[in-house]
PATINU-353179 format. One line per field, with one value per atom (N, C-alpha, C): x, y, z; residue in one letter. Coordinates in Angstrom, 2 decimals, decimal comma, always signed. Example, Ala and Ser with C-alpha at 12.3 -4.5 7.8 and 13.67 -1.06 7.14 Angstrom:
% residues 2
X: [+13,19:+12,30:+13,20:+12,85:+13,67:+12,90]
Y: [-5,69:-4,50:-3,30:-2,25:-1,06:+0,03]
Z: [+7,80:+7,80:+7,80:+7,08:+7,14:+7,87]
residu: [A:A:A:S:S:S]
END
This chain:
% residues 102
X: [+94,81:+95,77:+96,92:+98,14:+99,31:+99,65:+100,02:+100,50:+101,98:+102,46:+103,89:+104,61:+105,78:+106,56:+107,31:+107,54:+108,34:+109,75:+110,35:+111,70:+112,18:+113,42:+114,03:+113,29:+113,02:+112,37:+110,85:+110,27:+108,82:+108,48:+107,81:+107,50:+106,10:+105,15:+103,79:+103,17:+102,44:+101,69:+100,49:+99,46:+98,29:+98,59:+98,66:+99,02:+97,83:+96,68:+95,51:+94,25:+93,20:+91,88:+90,95:+90,36:+89,50:+88,08:+87,13:+85,76:+85,68:+86,76:+86,74:+87,59:+88,47:+89,32:+90,49:+91,45:+92,62:+93,90:+94,89:+96,22:+97,18:+97,88:+98,88:+100,27:+101,25:+102,65:+103,30:+103,73:+104,28:+105,63:+106,67:+108,01:+108,38:+108,12:+108,53:+107,55:+106,41:+105,41:+104,09:+103,34:+102,01:+100,94:+99,88:+98,75:+97,47:+96,49:+95,17:+94,20:+93,49:+92,48:+91,13:+90,42:+89,11:+88,09:+87,10:+86,04:+85,20:+85,19:+84,44:+85,08:+86,41:+87,11:+87,37:+87,46:+87,76:+86,73:+85,47:+84,38:+84,49:+85,29:+85,40:+86,11:+86,72:+87,36:+86,39:+85,33:+84,39:+83,69:+83,51:+82,80:+83,50:+84,80:+85,56:+86,20:+86,64:+87,26:+88,66:+89,13:+90,48:+91,51:+91,36:+92,32:+92,38:+91,25:+91,25:+91,91:+91,76:+92,42:+93,91:+94,28:+95,69:+96,49:+95,83:+96,56:+96,95:+97,41:+97,84:+99,25:+99,49:+100,80:+101,28:+102,58:+103,18:+103,85:+103,38:+103,91:+104,67:+105,82:+106,62:+107,03:+106,90:+107,31:+106,34:+105,23:+104,28:+102,82:+102,56:+101,20:+100,76:+99,70:+99,14:+98,01:+98,00:+97,00:+96,48:+95,15:+94,45:+93,81:+94,44:+93,91:+92,53:+92,24:+90,93:+89,81:+90,14:+89,14:+89,15:+90,17:+90,37:+90,42:+91,21:+91,38:+92,82:+93,00:+94,32:+94,40:+95,48:+95,73:+97,21:+97,51:+98,90:+99,22:+100,47:+100,92:+100,63:+100,76:+100,49:+99,06:+98,10:+96,71:+96,61:+97,43:+97,38:+98,13:+99,22:+100,04:+99,47:+98,79:+98,26:+96,82:+95,90:+94,50:+93,84:+94,32:+93,72:+93,92:+94,93:+95,15:+94,16:+93,44:+92,54:+91,15:+90,39:+89,11:+88,03:+88,16:+87,14:+87,29:+86,19:+86,19:+85,10:+85,27:+84,26:+82,99:+81,87:+80,59:+79,75:+80,04:+79,27:+77,95:+76,86:+75,53:+74,85:+74,01:+73,28:+72,35:+72,14:+71,25:+69,81:+69,14:+67,78:+66,72:+67,12:+66,13:+65,38:+64,10:+63,26:+63,10:+63,68:+63,60:+62,36:+61,33:+60,13:+60,30:+59,48:+59,56:+58,98:+58,33:+57,74:+56,30:+55,77:+54,40:+53,38:+53,61:+52,64:+52,58:+53,75:+53,77:+53,06:+53,20:+52,59:+51,07:+50,54:+49,10:+48,44:+49,18:+48,58:+48,23]
Y: [+121,89:+120,98:+120,81:+120,90:+120,76:+119,30:+118,96:+117,62:+117,57:+116,39:+116,22:+116,34:+116,91:+117,04:+115,75:+115,49:+114,34:+114,56:+113,55:+113,71:+112,51:+112,59:+111,50:+111,32:+110,09:+109,80:+109,78:+110,23:+110,19:+108,91:+107,98:+106,71:+106,68:+107,43:+107,47:+108,83:+109,36:+110,59:+110,64:+111,32:+111,57:+112,86:+112,78:+113,93:+114,80:+114,15:+114,91:+114,10:+114,80:+114,19:+114,90:+114,16:+114,73:+114,21:+114,72:+114,17:+112,73:+112,24:+110,90:+109,88:+110,33:+109,41:+110,13:+109,35:+109,93:+109,50:+110,40:+110,13:+109,90:+108,76:+108,43:+108,44:+108,85:+108,76:+107,79:+106,63:+105,58:+105,15:+105,37:+104,92:+105,28:+106,53:+107,02:+106,75:+106,12:+105,84:+106,49:+106,91:+107,47:+106,43:+106,44:+105,53:+106,33:+106,01:+106,62:+105,57:+105,88:+105,00:+105,63:+105,14:+105,70:+105,28:+106,15:+105,80:+104,65:+104,48:+103,36:+102,03:+101,98:+100,75:+100,64:+101,79:+101,83:+102,72:+102,26:+103,11:+103,50:+102,78:+103,09:+104,40:+105,02:+106,33:+107,49:+107,22:+108,28:+108,79:+110,09:+110,76:+110,62:+110,36:+110,32:+111,68:+111,91:+113,19:+113,26:+114,48:+114,67:+114,06:+114,29:+113,76:+112,24:+111,58:+110,12:+109,55:+110,24:+109,78:+110,09:+111,24:+111,63:+110,82:+110,14:+109,41:+107,99:+107,87:+106,57:+106,25:+104,98:+104,50:+103,41:+103,35:+102,26:+101,32:+100,09:+99,10:+98,02:+97,66:+96,58:+96,83:+98,05:+98,39:+98,01:+97,36:+96,93:+97,00:+97,37:+97,32:+98,73:+99,24:+100,54:+100,35:+101,21:+101,08:+102,45:+102,57:+103,77:+103,43:+103,76:+103,34:+103,88:+105,12:+105,70:+105,08:+104,51:+103,89:+102,36:+101,81:+100,37:+99,75:+100,39:+99,92:+99,48:+98,31:+97,74:+97,45:+97,85:+97,52:+97,19:+96,22:+95,94:+96,65:+97,05:+97,73:+96,87:+95,56:+94,64:+94,78:+95,07:+95,29:+96,46:+97,50:+98,69:+98,48:+97,73:+97,51:+96,44:+95,44:+94,32:+94,02:+94,96:+94,74:+93,52:+93,09:+91,91:+90,64:+90,62:+89,47:+89,41:+90,52:+90,63:+91,05:+90,11:+90,47:+90,84:+90,41:+90,74:+92,19:+92,92:+94,33:+94,56:+95,60:+95,98:+96,41:+95,97:+96,37:+96,98:+98,22:+98,93:+99,33:+98,92:+99,24:+100,18:+101,06:+101,95:+101,16:+101,66:+101,01:+101,26:+100,20:+100,33:+99,93:+99,58:+99,18:+100,39:+100,21:+101,29:+101,11:+102,01:+101,93:+102,68:+101,93:+102,58:+102,84:+103,70:+104,03:+102,94:+101,95:+100,86:+101,14:+102,31:+102,66:+101,80:+101,55:+100,74:+99,33:+98,77:+97,42:+97,37:+98,42:+98,44:+98,53:+99,14:+99,28:+97,98:+97,07:+95,84:+94,87]
Z: [+96,44:+97,00:+96,02:+96,50:+95,65:+95,45:+94,24:+93,96:+94,28:+94,60:+94,82:+93,49:+93,50:+92,27:+91,99:+90,69:+90,31:+90,85:+91,36:+91,84:+92,61:+93,05:+93,79:+95,12:+95,46:+96,72:+96,63:+95,53:+95,37:+94,62:+95,28:+94,62:+94,04:+94,63:+94,12:+94,44:+93,47:+93,71:+92,78:+93,23:+92,39:+91,65:+90,33:+89,52:+89,13:+88,91:+88,48:+88,77:+89,11:+89,29:+88,32:+87,41:+86,37:+86,56:+85,79:+85,84:+85,34:+84,71:+84,11:+84,87:+85,75:+86,49:+87,14:+87,58:+88,24:+87,54:+87,55:+87,00:+88,14:+88,10:+89,10:+88,46:+89,24:+88,84:+89,82:+89,30:+90,15:+89,61:+90,42:+90,07:+88,63:+88,24:+86,92:+85,79:+86,07:+85,03:+85,41:+84,38:+84,60:+84,28:+85,07:+84,88:+85,01:+84,14:+84,23:+84,74:+85,81:+86,38:+86,15:+85,15:+84,83:+85,87:+86,09:+87,03:+86,50:+85,19:+84,60:+85,01:+85,01:+85,38:+86,89:+87,56:+88,99:+89,69:+89,76:+90,26:+91,73:+92,49:+93,92:+94,19:+93,17:+93,36:+93,09:+92,37:+92,02:+93,29:+93,35:+94,45:+95,81:+95,79:+97,04:+97,30:+98,51:+98,83:+98,23:+97,99:+97,46:+98,40:+99,69:+100,66:+100,62:+100,51:+100,52:+99,26:+98,13:+96,89:+96,95:+97,48:+97,54:+98,57:+99,46:+100,51:+100,08:+98,85:+98,33:+98,83:+99,06:+99,50:+98,56:+98,35:+97,57:+98,56:+98,62:+99,54:+98,76:+99,24:+98,66:+97,20:+96,72:+95,37:+94,27:+94,61:+93,56:+93,99:+95,21:+95,77:+96,15:+95,50:+95,82:+96,83:+97,85:+98,90:+99,30:+99,32:+99,78:+101,12:+102,23:+103,54:+103,86:+103,49:+103,82:+103,00:+101,84:+100,97:+101,07:+101,72:+101,80:+100,40:+99,52:+98,14:+97,96:+97,37:+97,06:+95,57:+94,95:+93,54:+93,39:+92,55:+92,23:+90,91:+90,77:+89,55:+88,33:+88,48:+87,36:+86,86:+87,76:+87,33:+86,38:+86,62:+85,78:+84,47:+84,51:+83,32:+82,40:+82,96:+82,16:+82,56:+82,31:+82,75:+82,12:+80,97:+80,32:+81,15:+82,02:+82,90:+84,05:+84,28:+85,42:+84,94:+84,35:+83,76:+84,77:+86,01:+87,01:+87,42:+87,40:+87,78:+88,80:+89,56:+90,54:+89,81:+90,31:+89,73:+90,83:+91,14:+92,16:+91,54:+92,17:+91,66:+92,64:+92,11:+93,03:+93,92:+95,13:+96,08:+95,63:+95,20:+94,68:+95,69:+96,90:+97,89:+98,39:+98,61:+99,09:+100,60:+101,34:+102,80:+103,27:+103,65:+104,16:+105,64:+106,16:+107,58:+108,46:+107,85:+108,62:+109,01:+108,73:+109,11:+108,39:+107,08:+106,34:+106,92:+107,25:+107,80:+109,15:+109,94:+111,27:+111,19:+110,09:+109,94:+109,50:+108,95:+108,40:+109,45]
residu: [M:M:M:K:K:K:S:S:S:L:L:L:K:K:K:H:H:H:G:G:G:K:K:K:G:G:G:I:I:I:S:S:S:V:V:V:S:S:S:V:V:V:E:E:E:N:N:N:I:I:I:T:T:T:P:P:P:F:F:F:G:G:G:I:I:I:W:W:W:L:L:L:F:F:F:V:V:V:E:E:E:G:G:G:K:K:K:E:E:E:Y:Y:Y:F:F:F:L:L:L:S:S:S:Y:Y:Y:Q:Q:Q:D:D:D:Y:Y:Y:P:P:P:Y:Y:Y:F:F:F:K:K:K:D:D:D:Q:Q:Q:T:T:T:L:L:L:N:N:N:S:S:S:I:I:I:H:H:H:S:S:S:V:V:V:Q:Q:Q:L:L:L:L:L:L:H:H:H:G:G:G:Y:Y:Y:H:H:H:L:L:L:Y:Y:Y:W:W:W:P:P:P:E:E:E:L:L:L:D:D:D:V:V:V:D:D:D:L:L:L:E:E:E:I:I:I:D:D:D:N:N:N:L:L:L:E:E:E:K:K:K:P:P:P:E:E:E:K:K:K:Y:Y:Y:P:P:P:L:L:L:K:K:K:S:S:S:K:K:K:I:I:I:K:K:K:P:P:P:N:N:N:L:L:L:T:T:T:N:N:N:H:H:H:S:S:S:S:S:S:G:G:G:R:R:R:E:E:E:D:D:D:A:A:A:R:R:R:R:R:R]
END
């Protein structure tokens, strides 16, 4: 998949997707979003990550992932200490056979 080139009229683009995170180019600045800090991007499809939109000049939105981030979150992460804590699903889904035998 080709990345958009830097240029006039390009407000946001995904520049690179690495095993550690994604690089965004937004309004002339580059940002790295690590999977450790932004786990909701890990294991997503290329198309869903590349379909980012810049709304109102400060709001990044990934419609396929339902993820919203403001540029201020990327520039001043210390102001936003709460982070997503996606945990693996540890519930054991049984077929219900054992319960039916009891």
